[in-house]
Backbone and ligand atoms as CSV (ligand in chain L), in Angstrom:
chain,resi,resn,atom,element,x,y,z
A,1,MET,N,N,18.762,-3.731,10.937
A,1,MET,CA,C,18.673,-5.117,10.921
A,1,MET,C,C,17.720,-5.654,9.723
A,2,ALA,N,N,18.290,-6.756,9.196
A,2,ALA,CA,C,17.608,-7.102,8.218
A,2,ALA,C,C,16.338,-7.966,8.485
A,3,LYS,N,N,15.310,-7.790,7.776
A,3,LYS,CA,C,13.801,-8.249,8.122
A,3,LYS,C,C,13.193,-9.212,7.067
A,4,THR,N,N,12.222,-9.782,7.423
A,4,THR,CA,C,11.726,-10.647,6.289
A,4,THR,C,C,10.164,-9.928,6.025
A,5,ILE,N,N,10.074,-9.243,4.945
A,5,ILE,CA,C,9.052,-8.700,4.607
A,5,ILE,C,C,8.123,-9.308,3.396
A,6,GLY,N,N,6.593,-9.507,3.829
A,6,GLY,CA,C,5.885,-10.117,2.893
A,6,GLY,C,C,5.334,-9.016,1.782
A,7,VAL,N,N,5.272,-9.580,0.666
A,7,VAL,CA,C,4.455,-8.809,-0.316
A,7,VAL,C,C,3.278,-9.571,-0.925
A,8,LEU,N,N,1.874,-8.996,-0.610
A,8,LEU,CA,C,0.746,-9.682,-1.048
A,8,LEU,C,C,0.929,-9.746,-2.632
A,9,ALA,N,N,0.949,-11.218,-2.990
A,9,ALA,CA,C,1.235,-11.367,-4.572
A,9,ALA,C,C,0.039,-12.064,-5.371
A,10,LEU,N,N,-1.157,-11.769,-4.983
A,10,LEU,CA,C,-2.412,-12.270,-5.654
A,10,LEU,C,C,-2.416,-11.738,-7.040
A,11,GLN,N,N,-2.098,-10.536,-6.981
A,11,GLN,CA,C,-2.278,-9.677,-8.367
A,11,GLN,C,C,-1.560,-8.511,-8.283
A,12,GLY,N,N,-1.332,-7.820,-9.384
A,12,GLY,CA,C,-0.789,-6.587,-9.394
A,12,GLY,C,C,0.853,-6.332,-9.391
A,13,GLY,N,N,1.432,-5.195,-8.873
A,13,GLY,CA,C,2.750,-4.936,-9.117
A,13,GLY,C,C,3.421,-5.363,-8.137
A,14,PHE,N,N,3.557,-6.585,-7.617
A,14,PHE,CA,C,4.383,-7.046,-6.407
A,14,PHE,C,C,5.864,-7.134,-6.610
A,15,GLU,N,N,6.165,-7.307,-7.914
A,15,GLU,CA,C,7.755,-7.527,-8.040
A,15,GLU,C,C,8.564,-6.443,-8.055
A,16,ALA,N,N,7.950,-5.236,-8.397
A,16,ALA,CA,C,8.723,-4.035,-8.046
A,16,ALA,C,C,9.121,-3.846,-6.673
A,17,HIS,N,N,8.091,-4.108,-5.859
A,17,HIS,CA,C,8.143,-3.990,-4.488
A,17,HIS,C,C,9.471,-4.749,-3.834
A,18,ALA,N,N,9.222,-6.198,-4.126
A,18,ALA,CA,C,10.263,-7.074,-3.888
A,18,ALA,C,C,11.714,-6.619,-4.138
A,19,ARG,N,N,11.809,-5.868,-5.304
A,19,ARG,CA,C,13.150,-5.589,-5.684
A,19,ARG,C,C,13.598,-4.264,-4.885
A,20,ILE,N,N,12.891,-3.555,-4.751
A,20,ILE,CA,C,13.187,-2.144,-3.775
A,20,ILE,C,C,13.343,-2.845,-2.241
A,21,LEU,N,N,12.557,-3.693,-1.737
A,21,LEU,CA,C,12.959,-4.302,-0.464
A,21,LEU,C,C,14.314,-4.960,-0.293
A,22,ARG,N,N,14.543,-5.683,-1.328
A,22,ARG,CA,C,16.002,-6.383,-1.258
A,22,ARG,C,C,17.059,-5.463,-1.472
A,23,GLY,N,N,16.590,-4.343,-2.200
A,23,GLY,CA,C,17.982,-3.395,-2.305
A,23,GLY,C,C,17.949,-2.563,-0.830
A,24,LEU,N,N,16.888,-2.754,-0.048
A,24,LEU,CA,C,17.067,-2.028,1.296
A,24,LEU,C,C,17.773,-3.316,2.275
A,25,GLY,N,N,18.113,-4.447,1.776
A,25,GLY,CA,C,18.749,-5.437,2.486
A,25,GLY,C,C,17.642,-6.506,3.101
A,26,HIS,N,N,16.395,-6.339,2.899
A,26,HIS,CA,C,15.399,-7.166,3.421
A,26,HIS,C,C,15.366,-8.273,2.738
A,27,ALA,N,N,14.945,-9.621,3.363
A,27,ALA,CA,C,14.661,-10.792,2.561
A,27,ALA,C,C,12.832,-10.720,2.248
A,28,VAL,N,N,12.644,-11.174,1.130
A,28,VAL,CA,C,11.027,-10.795,0.917
A,28,VAL,C,C,10.456,-12.119,0.546
A,29,ARG,N,N,9.383,-12.296,0.905
A,29,ARG,CA,C,8.470,-13.347,0.602
A,29,ARG,C,C,7.183,-13.258,0.079
A,30,GLU,N,N,6.834,-13.767,-0.919
A,30,GLU,CA,C,5.412,-13.299,-1.638
A,30,GLU,C,C,4.365,-14.287,-1.020
A,31,VAL,N,N,3.304,-13.338,-0.544
A,31,VAL,CA,C,2.025,-13.792,0.081
A,31,VAL,C,C,0.982,-14.295,-0.719
A,32,ARG,N,N,0.758,-15.677,-0.603
A,32,ARG,CA,C,-0.514,-15.994,-1.506
A,32,ARG,C,C,-1.355,-16.915,-0.792
A,33,THR,N,N,-0.875,-17.269,0.489
A,33,THR,CA,C,-1.818,-17.995,1.261
A,33,THR,C,C,-1.535,-17.569,2.697
A,34,ALA,N,N,-2.395,-18.035,3.796
A,34,ALA,CA,C,-2.411,-17.639,5.030
A,34,ALA,C,C,-1.095,-18.195,5.808
A,35,ALA,N,N,-0.602,-19.493,5.146
A,35,ALA,CA,C,0.701,-20.034,5.786
A,35,ALA,C,C,1.769,-19.093,5.282
A,36,ASP,N,N,1.606,-18.544,4.078
A,36,ASP,CA,C,2.837,-17.591,3.795
A,36,ASP,C,C,3.068,-16.534,4.932
A,37,LEU,N,N,1.833,-16.149,5.799
A,37,LEU,CA,C,2.100,-15.095,6.872
A,37,LEU,C,C,2.831,-15.915,8.081
A,38,THR,N,N,2.709,-17.035,8.206
A,38,THR,CA,C,3.365,-17.416,9.597
A,38,THR,C,C,4.392,-18.430,9.518
A,39,ALA,N,N,4.851,-18.917,8.178
A,39,ALA,CA,C,5.920,-19.920,8.022
A,39,ALA,C,C,7.307,-19.317,8.670
A,40,ASP,N,N,7.938,-20.291,9.254
A,40,ASP,CA,C,9.488,-19.921,9.573
A,40,ASP,C,C,9.503,-18.608,10.580
A,41,GLY,N,N,8.519,-18.759,11.544
A,41,GLY,CA,C,8.659,-17.773,12.500
A,41,GLY,C,C,7.663,-16.415,12.100
A,42,GLY,N,N,7.192,-16.370,10.781
A,42,GLY,CA,C,6.314,-15.276,10.583
A,42,GLY,C,C,7.084,-14.107,9.939
A,43,LEU,N,N,6.349,-13.064,9.504
A,43,LEU,CA,C,6.750,-12.027,8.633
A,43,LEU,C,C,6.992,-10.674,9.632
A,44,ASP,N,N,8.146,-9.913,9.385
A,44,ASP,CA,C,8.072,-8.486,10.151
A,44,ASP,C,C,7.410,-7.397,9.662
A,45,GLY,N,N,6.800,-7.518,8.423
A,45,GLY,CA,C,6.098,-6.588,8.095
A,45,GLY,C,C,5.429,-7.069,6.413
A,46,LEU,N,N,4.228,-6.065,5.936
A,46,LEU,CA,C,3.804,-6.554,4.911
A,46,LEU,C,C,3.300,-5.540,3.813
A,47,VAL,N,N,3.763,-5.659,2.511
A,47,VAL,CA,C,3.416,-4.720,1.426
A,47,VAL,C,C,2.138,-4.939,0.782
A,48,PHE,N,N,1.416,-4.109,0.667
A,48,PHE,CA,C,0.215,-4.353,-0.381
A,48,PHE,C,C,0.172,-3.367,-1.356
A,49,PRO,N,N,0.485,-4.186,-2.689
A,49,PRO,CA,C,0.887,-3.439,-3.922
A,49,PRO,C,C,-0.262,-2.831,-4.520
A,50,GLY,N,N,0.105,-2.051,-5.504
A,50,GLY,CA,C,-0.993,-1.673,-6.574
A,50,GLY,C,C,-1.458,-2.621,-7.457
A,51,GLY,N,N,-2.393,-2.388,-8.248
A,51,GLY,CA,C,-3.110,-3.273,-9.133
A,51,GLY,C,C,-4.545,-3.071,-9.182
A,52,GLU,N,N,-5.441,-4.003,-8.869
A,52,GLU,CA,C,-6.814,-3.592,-9.050
A,52,GLU,C,C,-7.467,-4.102,-7.954
A,53,SER,N,N,-8.017,-3.052,-7.008
A,53,SER,CA,C,-8.232,-3.489,-5.694
A,53,SER,C,C,-9.616,-4.364,-5.825
A,54,SER,N,N,-10.542,-4.335,-6.798
A,54,SER,CA,C,-11.663,-5.019,-6.601
A,54,SER,C,C,-11.352,-6.615,-6.935
A,55,THR,N,N,-10.139,-6.844,-7.842
A,55,THR,CA,C,-9.733,-8.157,-8.115
A,55,THR,C,C,-9.039,-8.618,-6.902
A,56,MET,N,N,-8.270,-7.836,-6.350
A,56,MET,CA,C,-7.385,-8.375,-5.131
A,56,MET,C,C,-8.522,-8.697,-4.053
A,57,LEU,N,N,-9.528,-7.901,-4.046
A,57,LEU,CA,C,-10.461,-8.296,-2.815
A,57,LEU,C,C,-11.293,-9.830,-3.258
A,58,LYS,N,N,-11.564,-9.935,-4.322
A,58,LYS,CA,C,-11.940,-11.399,-4.724
A,58,LYS,C,C,-10.893,-12.348,-4.541
A,59,LEU,N,N,-9.764,-12.132,-4.919
A,59,LEU,CA,C,-8.794,-13.267,-4.725
A,59,LEU,C,C,-8.408,-13.389,-3.156
A,60,ILE,N,N,-8.569,-12.251,-2.331
A,60,ILE,CA,C,-8.327,-12.471,-0.716
A,60,ILE,C,C,-9.457,-13.344,-0.528
A,61,GLY,N,N,-10.916,-13.133,-0.983
A,61,GLY,CA,C,-11.673,-14.126,-0.658
A,61,GLY,C,C,-11.572,-15.621,-0.921
A,62,PHE,N,N,-11.211,-15.754,-2.344
A,62,PHE,CA,C,-11.142,-17.058,-2.676
A,62,PHE,C,C,-9.883,-17.848,-2.017
A,63,SER,N,N,-8.921,-16.963,-1.598
A,63,SER,CA,C,-7.808,-17.620,-0.856
A,63,SER,C,C,-7.907,-17.811,0.636
A,64,ASP,N,N,-9.036,-17.311,1.119
A,64,ASP,CA,C,-9.398,-17.323,2.599
A,64,ASP,C,C,-8.460,-16.489,3.423
A,65,LEU,N,N,-7.985,-15.405,2.735
A,65,LEU,CA,C,-6.839,-14.523,3.225
A,65,LEU,C,C,-7.504,-13.263,4.185
A,66,TRP,N,N,-8.762,-13.033,4.127
A,66,TRP,CA,C,-9.267,-11.918,4.912
A,66,TRP,C,C,-8.899,-11.716,6.382
A,67,ALA,N,N,-9.374,-12.768,7.300
A,67,ALA,CA,C,-9.129,-12.855,8.516
A,67,ALA,C,C,-7.497,-13.079,8.849
A,68,PRO,N,N,-6.793,-13.730,8.236
A,68,PRO,CA,C,-5.237,-13.846,8.515
A,68,PRO,C,C,-4.532,-12.419,8.092
A,69,ILE,N,N,-5.095,-11.811,6.956
A,69,ILE,CA,C,-4.319,-10.547,6.704
A,69,ILE,C,C,-4.837,-9.530,7.746
A,70,ASP,N,N,-6.159,-9.511,8.185
A,70,ASP,CA,C,-6.533,-8.483,9.034
A,70,ASP,C,C,-5.894,-8.773,10.401
A,71,ALA,N,N,-5.532,-9.900,10.867
A,71,ALA,CA,C,-5.005,-10.134,12.032
A,71,ALA,C,C,-3.689,-9.666,12.118
A,72,PHE,N,N,-2.841,-10.005,10.747
A,72,PHE,CA,C,-1.478,-9.544,10.657
A,72,PHE,C,C,-1.646,-8.022,11.014
A,73,VAL,N,N,-2.211,-7.236,10.355
A,73,VAL,CA,C,-1.957,-5.798,10.223
A,73,VAL,C,C,-2.258,-5.410,11.843
A,74,ARG,N,N,-3.507,-5.935,12.255
A,74,ARG,CA,C,-3.921,-5.290,13.466
A,74,ARG,C,C,-3.016,-5.847,14.726
A,75,SER,N,N,-2.067,-6.575,14.457
A,75,SER,CA,C,-0.996,-7.247,15.301
A,75,SER,C,C,-0.003,-5.864,15.490
A,76,GLY,N,N,-0.006,-4.661,14.584
A,76,GLY,CA,C,0.686,-3.700,14.684
A,76,GLY,C,C,2.056,-3.590,14.018
A,77,ARG,N,N,2.299,-4.883,13.183
A,77,ARG,CA,C,3.291,-4.810,12.466
A,77,ARG,C,C,3.477,-3.948,11.112
A,78,PRO,N,N,4.618,-3.295,10.917
A,78,PRO,CA,C,4.679,-2.478,10.015
A,78,PRO,C,C,4.226,-2.791,8.509
A,79,VAL,N,N,3.345,-1.738,7.922
A,79,VAL,CA,C,2.755,-2.185,6.768
A,79,VAL,C,C,3.068,-0.927,5.506
A,80,LEU,N,N,3.185,-1.235,4.586
A,80,LEU,CA,C,3.217,-0.288,3.325
A,80,LEU,C,C,2.068,-0.538,2.240
A,81,ALA,N,N,1.354,0.375,2.045
A,81,ALA,CA,C,0.115,0.097,1.056
A,81,ALA,C,C,0.205,1.198,-0.108
A,82,THR,N,N,0.503,0.576,-1.174
A,82,THR,CA,C,0.523,1.785,-2.298
A,82,THR,C,C,-0.867,1.330,-3.345
A,83,CYS,N,N,-1.496,2.499,-3.524
A,83,CYS,CA,C,-2.376,2.613,-4.785
A,83,CYS,C,C,-3.443,1.613,-4.456
A,84,ALA,N,N,-3.622,0.582,-5.050
A,84,ALA,CA,C,-4.742,-0.151,-4.764
A,84,ALA,C,C,-4.684,-0.946,-3.408
A,85,GLY,N,N,-3.586,-1.009,-2.914
A,85,GLY,CA,C,-3.119,-1.502,-1.512
A,85,GLY,C,C,-3.804,-0.250,-0.569
A,86,MET,N,N,-3.617,0.858,-0.810
A,86,MET,CA,C,-4.311,2.098,0.109
A,86,MET,C,C,-5.788,1.956,0.087
A,87,ILE,N,N,-6.326,1.277,-1.199
A,87,ILE,CA,C,-7.831,1.361,-1.303
A,87,ILE,C,C,-8.145,0.190,-0.170
A,88,LEU,N,N,-7.572,-0.722,-0.297
A,88,LEU,CA,C,-7.938,-2.031,0.611
A,88,LEU,C,C,-7.998,-1.623,2.143
A,89,ALA,N,N,-6.650,-0.596,2.453
A,89,ALA,CA,C,-6.617,-0.277,3.906
A,89,ALA,C,C,-7.607,0.718,4.491
A,90,ALA,N,N,-8.153,1.328,3.490
A,90,ALA,CA,C,-8.883,2.715,3.696
A,90,ALA,C,C,-10.236,2.207,4.713
A,91,LYS,N,N,-10.562,3.086,5.260
A,91,LYS,CA,C,-11.978,3.086,5.939
A,91,LYS,C,C,-13.064,3.077,5.405
A,92,ALA,N,N,-13.220,3.907,4.316
A,92,ALA,CA,C,-14.208,3.891,3.424
A,92,ALA,C,C,-14.062,4.271,1.910
A,93,VAL,N,N,-14.453,3.536,0.897
A,93,VAL,CA,C,-14.063,3.427,-0.445
A,93,VAL,C,C,-15.333,3.930,-1.213
A,94,ALA,N,N,-15.079,4.969,-2.184
A,94,ALA,CA,C,-15.958,5.686,-3.301
A,94,ALA,C,C,-15.709,5.259,-4.394
A,95,GLY,N,N,-16.488,5.292,-5.296
A,95,GLY,CA,C,-16.057,5.488,-6.792
A,95,GLY,C,C,-15.647,4.267,-7.806
A,96,PRO,N,N,-16.391,3.128,-7.566
A,96,PRO,CA,C,-17.543,2.852,-6.862
A,96,PRO,C,C,-17.312,2.523,-5.337
A,97,GLU,N,N,-18.182,2.209,-4.330
A,97,GLU,CA,C,-18.070,1.906,-3.199
A,97,GLU,C,C,-17.632,0.410,-3.305
A,98,GLN,N,N,-16.792,0.017,-2.267
A,98,GLN,CA,C,-16.551,-1.390,-2.146
A,98,GLN,C,C,-15.956,-1.714,-0.717
A,99,ALA,N,N,-15.930,-2.863,-0.378
A,99,ALA,CA,C,-15.419,-3.356,0.972
A,99,ALA,C,C,-13.900,-2.978,0.915
A,100,SER,N,N,-13.430,-2.813,2.252
A,100,SER,CA,C,-12.331,-2.491,2.662
A,100,SER,C,C,-11.900,-2.863,4.106
A,101,PHE,N,N,-10.737,-2.811,4.601
A,101,PHE,CA,C,-10.324,-3.409,5.873
A,101,PHE,C,C,-10.550,-2.522,6.916
A,102,GLY,N,N,-10.265,-1.108,6.595
A,102,GLY,CA,C,-10.396,0.153,7.468
A,102,GLY,C,C,-9.282,0.186,8.470
A,103,TRP,N,N,-8.189,-0.391,8.237
A,103,TRP,CA,C,-7.178,-0.011,9.085
A,103,TRP,C,C,-6.773,1.361,9.298
A,104,LEU,N,N,-6.878,2.045,8.128
A,104,LEU,CA,C,-6.328,3.498,7.819
A,104,LEU,C,C,-7.449,4.237,7.796
A,105,ASP,N,N,-7.487,5.239,8.729
A,105,ASP,CA,C,-8.533,6.265,9.273
A,105,ASP,C,C,-8.539,7.312,8.009
A,106,VAL,N,N,-8.753,6.812,6.740
A,106,VAL,CA,C,-8.979,7.856,5.504
A,106,VAL,C,C,-10.199,7.262,4.626
A,107,ASP,N,N,-10.740,8.153,4.042
A,107,ASP,CA,C,-11.594,7.697,3.089
A,107,ASP,C,C,-10.901,8.132,1.566
A,108,VAL,N,N,-11.083,7.159,0.620
A,108,VAL,CA,C,-10.558,7.289,-0.581
A,108,VAL,C,C,-11.540,7.165,-1.764
A,109,THR,N,N,-11.175,7.853,-3.003
A,109,THR,CA,C,-12.191,7.661,-4.336
A,109,THR,C,C,-11.224,6.981,-5.109
A,110,ARG,N,N,-11.549,5.783,-5.670
A,110,ARG,CA,C,-11.087,5.060,-6.643
A,110,ARG,C,C,-10.933,5.933,-7.672
A,111,ASN,N,N,-9.581,5.842,-8.673
A,111,ASN,CA,C,-9.500,6.420,-9.941
A,111,ASN,C,C,-9.624,7.982,-9.464
A,112,GLY,N,N,-9.461,8.445,-8.417
A,112,GLY,CA,C,-9.629,9.952,-8.474
A,112,GLY,C,C,-8.939,10.936,-8.817
A,113,TRP,N,N,-7.457,10.597,-9.130
A,113,TRP,CA,C,-6.565,11.191,-9.972
A,113,TRP,C,C,-6.347,10.700,-11.338
A,114,GLY,N,N,-7.612,10.151,-12.000
A,114,GLY,CA,C,-7.869,9.916,-13.267
A,114,GLY,C,C,-7.592,8.413,-13.718
A,115,ARG,N,N,-8.314,8.195,-14.699
A,115,ARG,CA,C,-8.390,6.658,-15.408
A,115,ARG,C,C,-7.095,6.438,-15.788
A,116,GLN,N,N,-6.845,5.337,-16.483
A,116,GLN,CA,C,-5.793,4.810,-17.024
A,116,GLN,C,C,-5.209,5.844,-18.246
A,117,VAL,N,N,-5.875,6.400,-18.886
A,117,VAL,CA,C,-5.474,7.506,-19.789
A,117,VAL,C,C,-4.770,8.534,-19.100
A,118,HIS,N,N,-5.209,8.655,-17.634
A,118,HIS,CA,C,-4.799,9.803,-17.091
A,118,HIS,C,C,-3.636,9.458,-16.059
A,119,SER,N,N,-3.051,8.372,-16.437
A,119,SER,CA,C,-1.768,7.929,-15.474
A,119,SER,C,C,-0.592,9.105,-16.007
A,120,PHE,N,N,-0.241,9.536,-14.871
A,120,PHE,CA,C,1.191,10.585,-15.149
A,120,PHE,C,C,2.217,10.516,-14.152
A,121,GLU,N,N,3.268,11.249,-14.590
A,121,GLU,CA,C,4.474,11.247,-13.571
A,121,GLU,C,C,4.586,12.847,-13.215
A,122,ALA,N,N,5.046,13.034,-12.129
A,122,ALA,CA,C,5.154,14.266,-11.494
A,122,ALA,C,C,5.916,14.131,-10.253
A,123,THR,N,N,6.044,15.356,-9.525
A,123,THR,CA,C,6.917,15.307,-8.298
A,123,THR,C,C,5.961,15.806,-7.197
A,124,THR,N,N,6.493,15.398,-6.041
A,124,THR,CA,C,5.988,15.972,-4.931
A,124,THR,C,C,5.876,17.606,-5.024
A,125,ASP,N,N,5.097,18.174,-4.107
A,125,ASP,CA,C,5.038,19.715,-4.014
A,125,ASP,C,C,6.506,20.237,-3.767
A,126,ASP,N,N,7.235,19.420,-2.724
A,126,ASP,CA,C,8.410,19.846,-2.325
A,126,ASP,C,C,9.437,19.656,-3.287
A,127,GLY,N,N,9.298,18.889,-4.429
A,127,GLY,CA,C,10.162,18.501,-5.489
A,127,GLY,C,C,11.013,17.412,-5.153
A,128,ALA,N,N,10.811,16.776,-4.058
A,128,ALA,CA,C,11.548,15.986,-3.397
A,128,ALA,C,C,11.532,14.540,-4.026
A,129,VAL,N,N,10.449,13.920,-4.267
A,129,VAL,CA,C,10.147,12.713,-4.757
A,129,VAL,C,C,9.363,12.617,-6.115
A,130,ARG,N,N,10.036,11.739,-6.791
A,130,ARG,CA,C,9.319,11.489,-8.179
A,130,ARG,C,C,8.026,10.676,-8.151
A,131,LEU,N,N,7.054,10.945,-8.788
A,131,LEU,CA,C,5.639,10.436,-8.505
A,131,LEU,C,C,5.214,9.730,-9.890
A,132,VAL,N,N,4.854,8.415,-9.629
A,132,VAL,CA,C,4.113,7.813,-10.750
A,132,VAL,C,C,2.466,7.373,-10.281
A,133,PHE,N,N,1.781,8.158,-11.097
A,133,PHE,CA,C,0.194,7.794,-10.612
A,133,PHE,C,C,-0.242,6.872,-11.789
A,134,ILE,N,N,-0.948,5.773,-11.367
A,134,ILE,CA,C,-1.544,4.935,-12.368
A,134,ILE,C,C,-3.141,4.682,-11.707
A,135,ARG,N,N,-4.020,5.623,-12.371
A,135,ARG,CA,C,-5.341,5.410,-11.924
A,135,ARG,C,C,-5.371,5.563,-10.234
A,136,ALA,N,N,-4.766,6.522,-9.706
A,136,ALA,CA,C,-4.589,6.527,-8.512
A,136,ALA,C,C,-5.720,7.045,-7.724
A,137,PRO,N,N,-5.844,6.358,-6.463
A,137,PRO,CA,C,-6.958,6.761,-5.430
A,137,PRO,C,C,-6.541,8.147,-5.062
A,138,ARG,N,N,-7.642,8.859,-4.735
A,138,ARG,CA,C,-7.720,10.308,-4.071
A,138,ARG,C,C,-8.089,10.181,-2.581
A,139,LEU,N,N,-7.239,11.006,-1.840
A,139,LEU,CA,C,-7.558,10.710,-0.266
A,139,LEU,C,C,-8.531,11.859,-0.137
A,140,THR,N,N,-9.831,11.463,0.273
A,140,THR,CA,C,-10.851,12.805,0.389
A,140,THR,C,C,-11.162,13.080,1.784
A,141,ARG,N,N,-10.718,12.213,2.742
A,141,ARG,CA,C,-10.802,12.701,4.294
A,141,ARG,C,C,-9.825,11.909,5.045
A,142,LEU,N,N,-9.006,12.418,5.857
A,142,LEU,CA,C,-8.135,12.165,6.833
A,142,LEU,C,C,-8.548,12.154,8.598
A,143,GLY,N,N,-8.300,11.362,8.894
A,143,GLY,CA,C,-8.624,11.257,10.514
A,143,GLY,C,C,-7.528,12.005,11.001
A,144,ASP,N,N,-7.889,12.072,12.431
A,144,ASP,CA,C,-7.102,13.039,13.388
A,144,ASP,C,C,-5.619,12.580,13.589
A,145,GLY,N,N,-5.791,10.886,13.512
A,145,GLY,CA,C,-4.526,10.179,13.765
A,145,GLY,C,C,-3.634,10.055,12.550
A,146,VAL,N,N,-3.915,10.774,11.363
A,146,VAL,CA,C,-3.244,10.309,9.988
A,146,VAL,C,C,-2.361,11.598,9.786
A,147,GLU,N,N,-1.016,11.174,9.738
A,147,GLU,CA,C,0.128,12.400,9.427
A,147,GLU,C,C,0.141,12.279,7.706
A,148,VAL,N,N,0.264,13.471,7.450
A,148,VAL,CA,C,0.796,13.618,5.975
A,148,VAL,C,C,2.020,13.640,5.757
A,149,LEU,N,N,2.520,12.808,4.755
A,149,LEU,CA,C,4.077,12.569,4.502
A,149,LEU,C,C,4.576,13.337,3.123
A,150,HIS,N,N,3.391,13.388,2.011
A,150,HIS,CA,C,3.825,14.122,0.859
A,150,HIS,C,C,2.435,14.756,0.541
A,151,THR,N,N,2.511,15.931,-0.344
A,151,THR,CA,C,1.614,16.477,-0.913
A,151,THR,C,C,1.835,16.600,-2.379
A,152,PHE,N,N,0.847,16.540,-3.063
A,152,PHE,CA,C,0.929,17.099,-4.863
A,152,PHE,C,C,-0.313,17.792,-4.994
A,153,ASP,N,N,0.030,19.127,-5.647
A,153,ASP,CA,C,-1.245,19.799,-5.944
A,153,ASP,C,C,-1.852,20.380,-4.515
A,154,GLY,N,N,-1.009,20.626,-3.463
A,154,GLY,CA,C,-1.794,20.844,-2.215
A,154,GLY,C,C,-2.646,19.755,-1.455
A,155,GLU,N,N,-2.794,18.585,-2.173
A,155,GLU,CA,C,-3.696,17.634,-1.392
A,155,GLU,C,C,-2.614,16.514,-1.068
A,156,PRO,N,N,-2.929,15.672,0.143
A,156,PRO,CA,C,-2.295,14.680,0.796
A,156,PRO,C,C,-2.229,13.494,-0.478
A,157,ILE,N,N,-0.919,12.795,-0.587
A,157,ILE,CA,C,-0.964,11.654,-1.507
A,157,ILE,C,C,-0.061,10.625,-0.572
A,158,ALA,N,N,0.373,10.795,0.462
A,158,ALA,CA,C,1.100,9.853,1.254
A,158,ALA,C,C,0.974,10.053,2.505
A,159,VAL,N,N,0.455,9.061,3.363
A,159,VAL,CA,C,0.035,9.300,4.917
A,159,VAL,C,C,0.725,8.277,5.586
A,160,ARG,N,N,0.957,8.634,6.931
A,160,ARG,CA,C,1.139,7.687,8.074
A,160,ARG,C,C,0.273,7.482,9.274
A,161,GLN,N,N,-0.035,6.126,9.669
A,161,GLN,CA,C,-0.862,6.277,10.876
A,161,GLN,C,C,-0.382,5.141,11.563
A,162,GLY,N,N,0.456,5.324,12.929
A,162,GLY,CA,C,1.135,4.009,13.451
A,162,GLY,C,C,2.033,3.524,12.448
A,163,ALA,N,N,2.090,2.259,12.536
A,163,ALA,CA,C,3.032,1.444,11.758
A,163,ALA,C,C,2.411,1.167,10.220
A,164,LEU,N,N,1.534,2.073,9.874
A,164,LEU,CA,C,0.971,1.963,8.282
A,164,LEU,C,C,1.231,3.206,7.698
A,165,VAL,N,N,2.039,2.826,6.420
A,165,VAL,CA,C,2.221,3.937,5.618
A,165,VAL,C,C,1.681,3.604,4.326
A,166,ALA,N,N,0.824,4.558,3.726
A,166,ALA,CA,C,0.273,4.346,2.490
A,166,ALA,C,C,0.432,5.746,1.564
A,167,ALA,N,N,0.247,5.119,0.262
A,167,ALA,CA,C,0.565,6.171,-0.662
A,167,ALA,C,C,-0.300,6.094,-1.940
A,168,SER,N,N,-0.871,7.119,-2.578
A,168,SER,CA,C,-1.623,6.968,-3.843
A,168,SER,C,C,-0.880,6.649,-4.974
A,169,PHE,N,N,0.351,6.907,-4.911
A,169,PHE,CA,C,1.267,6.687,-6.063
A,169,PHE,C,C,2.129,5.588,-5.945
A,170,HIS,N,N,3.139,5.183,-6.895
A,170,HIS,CA,C,3.819,3.931,-6.857
A,170,HIS,C,C,5.357,4.350,-6.671
A,171,PRO,N,N,5.785,4.393,-5.337
A,171,PRO,CA,C,7.112,4.335,-5.143
A,171,PRO,C,C,7.979,3.478,-5.840
A,172,GLU,N,N,7.449,2.161,-6.041
A,172,GLU,CA,C,8.306,1.059,-6.509
A,172,GLU,C,C,8.618,1.260,-8.076
A,173,LEU,N,N,7.744,1.945,-8.397
A,173,LEU,CA,C,8.023,2.213,-10.039
A,173,LEU,C,C,8.915,3.430,-10.300
A,174,ALA,N,N,8.983,4.127,-9.552
A,174,ALA,CA,C,9.797,5.653,-9.849
A,174,ALA,C,C,11.279,5.220,-8.949
A,175,ASP,N,N,11.481,3.871,-8.631
A,175,ASP,CA,C,12.703,3.486,-7.950
A,175,ASP,C,C,12.910,4.720,-6.524
A,176,GLU,N,N,11.964,4.811,-5.958
A,176,GLU,CA,C,11.903,5.710,-4.719
A,176,GLU,C,C,11.895,5.015,-3.640
A,177,PRO,N,N,12.927,4.398,-2.506
A,177,PRO,CA,C,12.791,3.643,-1.637
A,177,PRO,C,C,12.594,4.146,-0.346
A,178,ALA,N,N,12.191,5.581,-0.294
A,178,ALA,CA,C,12.172,6.291,0.973
A,178,ALA,C,C,10.887,5.639,1.888
A,179,LEU,N,N,9.716,5.577,1.286
A,179,LEU,CA,C,8.660,4.950,1.972
A,179,LEU,C,C,8.872,3.772,2.558
A,180,HIS,N,N,9.456,2.689,1.808
A,180,HIS,CA,C,9.858,1.452,2.244
A,180,HIS,C,C,10.708,1.274,3.463
A,181,ALA,N,N,11.581,2.447,3.207
A,181,ALA,CA,C,12.674,2.505,4.488
A,181,ALA,C,C,11.996,3.116,5.614
A,182,LEU,N,N,11.014,4.029,5.499
A,182,LEU,CA,C,10.316,4.532,6.291
A,182,LEU,C,C,9.455,3.455,7.185
A,183,ALA,N,N,8.953,2.708,6.232
A,183,ALA,CA,C,7.871,1.599,6.841
A,183,ALA,C,C,8.808,0.479,7.562
A,184,PHE,N,N,9.803,0.128,6.832
A,184,PHE,CA,C,10.311,-1.192,7.324
A,184,PHE,C,C,11.945,-1.026,7.966
A,185,GLY,N,N,12.585,0.299,7.725
A,185,GLY,CA,C,13.903,0.476,8.131
A,185,GLY,C,C,14.737,0.141,7.290
L,1,LIG,N1,N,-7.759,1.770,-9.745
L,1,LIG,C1,C,-7.220,0.924,-9.118
L,1,LIG,C2,C,-8.087,0.217,-8.073
L,1,LIG,O1,O,-9.213,0.954,-7.982
L,1,LIG,C3,C,-5.911,1.205,-8.398
L,1,LIG,C4,C,-4.763,1.429,-9.417
L,1,LIG,C5,C,-3.251,0.914,-8.975
L,1,LIG,O2,O,-3.195,0.523,-8.056
L,1,LIG,N2,N,-2.578,1.488,-9.858
L,1,LIG,O3,O,-7.933,-0.736,-7.545
């Protein structure tokens, strides 16, 4: 069934996510205000894209979005968080430390897979999924309820906890719709 999926569009790579979601048959709404989360009966899910997580945090503050976003995700609706989005979702953030929502019981280190100069393409350890890493966060701790979806170099790079799917890499830039389909159908 087609759903309306929001994409947080304050900063970063939201357009490529919108393209993939439309390709899966979903309607897409760019989210910049609290009203965008609730208009027309609300959203069926939300994407937190890549970008610069520290900038996103500032813009979330300026836009008074912290509490509405937190309530949306805690309502249990499906969420996909990629790269900077995964940093926002994590329980604890290092490299350097910064605030996060803590929905996902993992710890991450920002730029843990390398800085801009170390952006790279690869495939998952099973060869099934093309990977684009851009200053990607590294998962340094996984809670008991966190399921590993993909690994690279033997390390987790995509995880799921309940209705929340998160990835270190950019499936939207590799034209890989599988995680979007897993999160939203
Ligand atoms: N390094 C970025 C951050 O800390 C994330 C990079 C990305 O989203 N491509 O926010």
